[in-house]
C-alpha positions as CSV (number, residue, x, y, z in Angstrom):
1,M,1.4,-6.4,27.3
2,I,4.3,-7.5,29.6
3,A,8.1,-7.1,29.2
4,T,8.5,-10.2,28.0
5,D,5.7,-11.1,25.4
6,E,7.1,-8.3,24.4
7,G,10.9,-10.1,23.8
8,M,9.2,-12.7,22.1
9,I,7.8,-10.4,19.7
10,R,10.5,-8.7,19.0
11,Q,12.5,-12.0,18.8
12,L,10.0,-12.6,15.7
13,D,10.6,-9.5,14.3
14,L,14.4,-10.0,14.5
15,A,13.5,-13.5,13.1
16,Q,11.3,-12.2,10.0
17,V,13.3,-8.8,8.9
18,L,16.5,-10.9,9.0
19,P,16.2,-13.4,6.7
20,T,14.8,-10.4,4.4
21,A,18.0,-8.4,4.5
22,L,20.3,-11.5,3.7
23,E,18.6,-11.8,0.2
24,E,17.7,-8.6,0.1
25,P,20.9,-6.1,1.2
26,A,18.7,-2.2,1.4
């Protein structure tokens, strides 16, 4: 993958992880 794709994937991961953390704090 190129750096841009990696950055986009990381943003998508954060978009999925943050809402989950807000709903269910670990």
